[in-house]
C-alpha positions in Angstrom: -13.2 28.8 -51.7 -12.3 25.2 -51.2 -10.9 24.2 -47.8 -7.3 23.2 -48.0 -6.2 19.9 -46.5 -5.2 20.3 -42.9 -1.8 19.0 -42.0 -1.3 16.8 -39.0 1.7 16.7 -36.7 2.1 14.0 -34.1 4.5 15.4 -31.4 6.4 13.8 -28.6 7.6 10.7 -30.6 10.1 8.7 -28.7 10.7 5.6 -30.8 11.0 4.6 -34.5 8.0 2.2 -34.2 5.6 4.9 -33.2 7.0 7.3 -35.8 6.4 4.8 -38.5 2.9 4.0 -37.3 2.1 7.8 -37.4 3.5 8.0 -41.0 1.5 5.0 -42.1 -1.7 6.5 -40.5 -1.2 9.6 -42.6 0.7 12.1 -40.5 2.3 14.8 -42.3 4.9 15.5 -39.7 6.4 14.0 -36.5 7.9 15.9 -33.6 10.7 15.0 -31.3 11.1 17.0 -28.1 14.6 18.2 -26.9 13.1 20.1 -23.9 13.6 18.4 -20.4 10.5 16.3 -19.5 9.2 12.8 -19.9 9.0 13.1 -23.8 12.6 14.3 -24.2 14.8 12.3 -26.5 18.5 12.4 -27.1 19.9 13.5 -30.4 21.1 9.9 -31.0 17.6 8.5 -30.6 16.0 11.4 -32.6 18.5 10.6 -35.4 17.4 7.0 -35.4 13.7 8.1 -35.6 14.4 10.5 -38.4 16.2 7.8 -40.4 13.4 5.4 -39.9 10.8 7.7 -41.6 9.8 7.4 -45.2 10.2 10.3 -47.7 7.9 13.4 -47.5 7.4 13.1 -43.7 8.5 16.4 -42.1 10.8 15.9 -39.2 10.4 18.5 -36.5 12.5 19.2 -33.5 10.9 21.0 -30.5 13.3 23.3 -28.4 12.9 25.9 -25.7 15.4 28.7 -25.1 18.3 26.6 -26.4 21.4 28.3 -27.8 21.3 28.7 -31.6 24.5 26.7 -31.9 22.9 23.8 -30.1 19.8 23.9 -32.2 21.9 24.1 -35.5 24.1 21.2 -34.4 21.1 18.9 -33.4 19.1 19.9 -36.6 22.1 18.9 -38.8 23.0 15.8 -36.9 19.4 14.4 -36.8 18.3 15.6 -40.2 15.5 17.8 -39.0 13.4 19.7 -41.6 12.0 22.2 -39.1 12.5 23.5 -35.6 9.7 24.5 -33.3 10.6 27.1 -30.7 8.6 27.1 -27.5 10.5 29.5 -25.3 11.1 33.3 -25.1 12.9 33.4 -28.5 12.6 36.9 -30.0 11.9 37.7 -33.6 15.6 38.6 -34.0 16.6 35.2 -32.5 14.3 33.4 -35.1 15.8 35.5 -37.9 19.4 34.9 -36.9 18.9 31.2 -36.3 18.9 30.7 -40.1 16.7 27.6 -40.0 13.1 26.9 -41.1 11.2 27.5 -37.9 7.8 27.4 -36.3 7.2 29.8 -33.4 4.9 28.6 -30.6 2.7 31.5 -29.4 1.3 31.2 -25.9 -2.4 31.8 -25.4 -3.8 32.3 -21.9 -7.3 33.2 -20.7 -6.4 36.9 -21.4 -5.5 36.2 -25.1 -2.4 36.0 -27.1 0.7 36.9 -25.0 3.2 38.1 -27.6 3.1 40.1 -30.8 2.8 37.1 -33.1 3.0 39.3 -36.3 6.6 40.1 -35.6 8.1 36.7 -36.1 10.0 35.8 -39.3 9.1 32.2 -39.3 7.3 29.7 -41.6 4.3 29.3 -39.4 2.9 30.2 -35.9 1.7 27.5 -33.5 -0.9 28.6 -30.9 -0.7 26.6 -27.7 -2.2 26.8 -24.2 -0.3 28.8 -21.5 -1.4 28.0 -18.0 0.4 28.1 -14.7 3.4 29.6 -16.3 3.8 26.7 -18.7 3.6 27.3 -22.4 2.9 24.2 -24.4 2.7 20.5 -23.4 -0.2 21.2 -20.9 -2.7 18.9 -22.6 -5.3 21.6 -22.1 -7.5 23.5 -24.6 -7.5 27.2 -24.7 -10.5 29.4 -25.7 -10.4 29.0 -29.5 -12.6 32.2 -29.9 -9.5 34.2 -28.8 -7.9 33.5 -32.2 -11.0 32.9 -34.3 -11.3 36.3 -35.8 -7.6 37.3 -36.1 -6.1 37.3 -39.6 -2.5 36.4 -39.9 -0.2 36.6 -42.9 1.5 33.4 -41.8 -0.1 29.9 -41.7 -1.0 28.9 -38.2 -1.1 25.5 -36.4 -3.5 24.7 -33.6 -2.2 22.8 -30.5 -3.3 22.4 -26.9 -5.5 19.6 -25.7 -6.5 18.3 -29.1 -8.1 14.8 -29.1 -9.9 12.6 -31.6 -13.1 13.8 -30.0 -12.6 17.6 -30.4 -10.2 18.0 -33.4 -13.1 17.9 -35.9 -14.8 20.8 -34.3 -11.5 22.7 -34.2 -10.8 22.2 -37.8 -14.4 23.3 -38.8 -14.3 26.4 -36.5 -10.7 27.7 -37.2 -9.6 26.1 -40.5 -6.0 25.9 -39.4 -3.0 25.2 -41.7 -2.3 22.3 -39.3 -3.1 20.7 -36.0 -0.5 19.4 -33.5 -1.3 16.5 -31.1 0.7 14.8 -28.3 -1.1 13.8 -25.2 -4.4 13.5 -26.9 -3.2 10.3 -28.7 -1.7 8.7 -25.6 -2.8 6.0 -23.2 -1.1 5.7 -19.8 1.5 8.3 -21.0 2.4 6.3 -24.2 1.5 7.0 -27.8 -1.3 4.7 -29.0 -1.2 3.8 -32.7 -5.0 3.4 -32.7 -5.6 6.8 -31.2 -3.2 8.3 -33.7 -5.0 6.7 -36.6 -8.4 7.8 -35.2 -7.2 11.4 -34.8 -5.8 11.7 -38.3 -9.0 10.0 -39.8 -11.1 12.5 -38.1 -9.2 15.4 -39.5 -9.3 13.9 -43.0 -13.1 13.2 -42.6 -13.8 16.8 -41.7 -11.8 18.0 -44.6 -13.5 15.7 -47.0 -17.0 16.7 -45.9 -16.0 20.4 -46.2 -14.8 20.0 -49.7 -18.1 18.6 -51.0 
């Protein structure tokens, strides 16, 4: 069976210039973070970023344990296509939210920490959980922990991905998509050259597999 093209999301976007650079480099989606931290953006800035993007680029908002009302308001105001949930959101929460959602599933050294099968979402996103922090760690988890598990939903791989290791990840796991943030940064800032290198590596691996 032919390998499907792996989607690429560049997360932690904080300005329209970088968002446009990611789109030009071939990103399928860009993510804006509404969780407190150095990558957090205001709804006003996120709206500006969303409006700067060309058609067919998926606009994703990242939230953690926010109220459904807040998420719905921001999603509508900014023009988000998807919301990505990184907290303790339950399957019922995801169902009642009423938006197209991705649920981040924490993976520790002991394995997957929640019942991923229970979530009524568009896709699952596996990310590293370490030191009580789920997501945004910039660290790779043991990919073998999810290698043999079969899920009905598409899954996205995150956690410490870089231009150097993403090719191996794609070959090993054949994910629906990959999600990168710190792996395409220099000195805490997104680097257009690293973004392009990362995306080119994903496409290169996909082209070789299709031959």
